N, C-alpha and C positions, 0 to 999 in steps of 0.2 A: 468187626471192630467198629467202635464209634469214635467220633472226633470231638464231641462236645466238651469233655473234660480237658482234652489237650488244648483247645482254644482258651478255656478259662485259665489254664495253667500258665499260658504264655501271654495273655492279654496285657498285663501290666508291663511286661518286658517290652513288647512291641510298642505300647503307648509311649514309653519312655524314649524309645529309639526315634519314633516319629517326631516327637516334640523337642527332644534335646539334641540328638545327633543329626537327624535329617532336617529338623526345623521347618518342615513343610507347612505346618499350620501357623508358624510365627514369622515366616519370611515377610519382609515389608513388600507392599504392593509394587513399589518402584523397582524391586529386584527383577521382576519379569521384564520390565521395560529396558533394563540394562543388560539383558541376556546377550545381545550381540557384542557387548563390550567384554563379556566373560568368556564366551565360547564362539569359535568359528568352525565351520565344517567345509571341507572341500573333497572332491574326488580326485585321486591320483590314478593315472593310467599306466599300466605296465605291459600292455601289448599282449600278443598271443604267446601261449606256452607251447612247449614241444608236444603236449598232449592235444593241442587244438582248443583248449579252454582259453579264456581271457583272464588276465591278471589285472586287478585293480585294488584300490584301498580307499577306505574312508579315513580322512585325517581330521581329528578334532584338536584344535589348538585352544588351550585354556589360558586365561589371565593368571598372573602371578598369585600363588597361594591357593588356587582352586584345583579340585580334582574331580575325576569321574570314575565310573565303576567297571569292573570286570564282569564276565558273564555270570559268575557266581560270587556276588559281592560281599557275602557275610551278612550277619543279622543287622548291621548298621548301614547297609547299603541298599541300593535299588538297581536291579539288572536292566540293561538297555533292551529295548524292543525295536525291531526293524520292520519296515513296510516297503517291499520292493515292487508294489503293484503298478507303479507308473513306468516301470522299465519296459523296454521293447527288445525282442529277440533274446530274452533271458529265460532259460528253462529252469535253472536252479543256481543257488549260490552256496558256497562253503566258506565259513569264516575261519581264519587262522589267527587265534589270539596270541599276542606277544605276552611274555611273562609279566605279571602285575606285581605291585608292591603291597605290603601289608601295612595298614594304618590303624592306630589305636586312639580313639577319642572318647573321653569320659568313661574309660574302662571297657569300651565296646570296639570290636574289631571290624574293620571293613577292608576290602581288597579292590585295588584299582590303579589309577594312573594319575600322576601330576604332570603339569606342563602341556603334554600332548599325548594323544593316542593315535597311532597309525595302525589301522586294522585291515590287514590284507584280506582280499576276497578273491576266490577262484570261481569264475562264472562259466557254467556250461551253457552253450548257445543252442537255441532252438534250430536256427538255420545258419550253419557256418558259412562265412563269406558274405553274409548280409550285414547291414549297419546295426550297431548295438547302442542302446541308450540305457545307462544305469541311472535310475531315478526313483525317488521314494522319500521316506522320512525315517528319522530315528527319534525315539523317545528315551530320554535318559536323565539321570540326576547329575547336577553339577554342585559341588559343595565346598564351602569354606567354613565360616562359623555357623552358617545356615545352609540349607540345600534348596535348590530351585528345580522343580520338575520341568524339564525342557523338551520341546519338540522342534526339530530343525529339519528342513527339507533339502534335498540335493537333486541335481539333474546334470548329467554330463554324457555327451556322445563319446564313445570309446573308439580309439584308432587301432586297428589291427597291427599297424606298423610302428606303434609308439616306442617299442623297445623297452628294455628293462629300466626300472625306476629304482634309484639308489635307496630311497626312503622305504620302499616296499621290501627290498632285499634285506635291509637292516632289521626291519620288524620280523620278517620270516626267520632270520638268523637268531632272533631273541626269543623264539618260542621255547617252551619247556622241552627238554630232551626226552626221548622215548625211554621206556623201561629197560629195554635191551641195552641201549647206550649208557644208561646210568648204572648198569650192573645189578638190576633187580633180579634176585634169584627166585623169589616167590611172593605172592600176595594172596592172603586168605581173608575171607570175611565170615564172621560168625554172627548169626542173626538170632535175636531173642526178643520176646514181648517185653515192653517196658511199661505197660499200663496206659490207660486213657487213649487207646487207639494208636499207640506209638510203637514202632519197631526200633530196637537198638541195633546198631551195626558196629561191630568191633573188628577192625582190620589190623592184621599183623603183616608187615612188609619187611622182608629180608633184603637189605640194600645198604650200601655205604652211605655215610652221612652226606647230606646235601649242604652242610655247613651251618654253624650257628644254631640259633633256636629255630627248629623246623616247624612250619605251620602246614597242616594238611587240610585239604578241602575235599569233601565227598559229594559227588553228584550222582543221584540215583539213575540217571539215564532216561527218565520218564518225566515230561514237563508237568504232569499232574501230581508228582510226588515232591514234597518239600523236605529238605535236609537241613538239620541244625548245624550250628557252629560245632567244631570238634575240639576234643582235648587230645593232646599228643604227648607221648613220652618215648624215650629211646633207651634201650639197654643193649649195648654192644652194636651188633649189626641188625638188630630187630627194632623197627619203628612200629609203635602201637598207637592207633588212633581210634577214638570212639565218638560216635554221634548218634543222632536219632532221625528217623524218617517217618513221615505220615502222609496220607493222601489228603489233598486239599479239600476234597468234598466230604471227608469223614467216612468214606466207604472203606470196606476191607480191600486189601491189595496184596499182591505177591511181588517180591523184589527179585528181579532177574540179575543175578550176580555178574553175568557176562556183560551187562550194560552199565554196571557201576564204573564210574571214572574217579580216580583218586589223583589229586595233584599235590605234590610235596613242594613247598616253597622254602628254600634255604638260602643262606648267605651266599653260597658259591654257585648255585644253580637251582633250577626247578625241574621236576620230573613228572611226566605224564604217564600214569598207569591206567590202562584200559582193561577192565575186567578183573575179577578176583574169583578164587575157587572156594568151596566150602571149607570152613576152618573147624 
């Protein structure tokens, strides 16, 4: 497969997003200087879990009217990136994303958060019982009429005896529910070539409605694969969503259905579906 035609096909679309929706090239120079007035970051400490891991969270507080983005932000958003390299006694981290909101600006969809984001983190320690420092940086976009690419650093010693944190608990409770809890009976994915090095993925999910106009997000499960915005329709208990997937390098690729993650965002709840079977 080749990627050349795919890039040509979407270049104008992405250019419009960057200049109109994201505004990265048109944001005034003073915007970066005002970043601290737009966004603040702090580390929340939730102490040790029953598993012996440490619970914490990054809290991003935004000025009125500003938003930031989810891990899969849509064509009009930019995903956050994390650097944990300044941390001490941290073996690995797992992020627990709370349910985001869907925004539409200039006809383009983005997915993220207004006012604040509390992002729970479960930390596996290298040496349990030893001091822990959570430190590093986050690169993310903050947007209003224009967007500013931001980089903010954080550093916080963690206390094993800190106890549970109400804000972290609330964010964990606001995660999408599992497929089992949502009553998902089946999730199938049909794959077919779409031309120009693109693979079309069509998922059919048998599940009760999540409420209102449902939006689905498909994540391929491989950071080197790009997934497009989806189109979604419902007929009875079957939700159908279609999108496109391509390799960022333009090389051929295989899509592992077991790694595909589908999130259904509805008025009443969000549903996290991990893996699909051949359709």
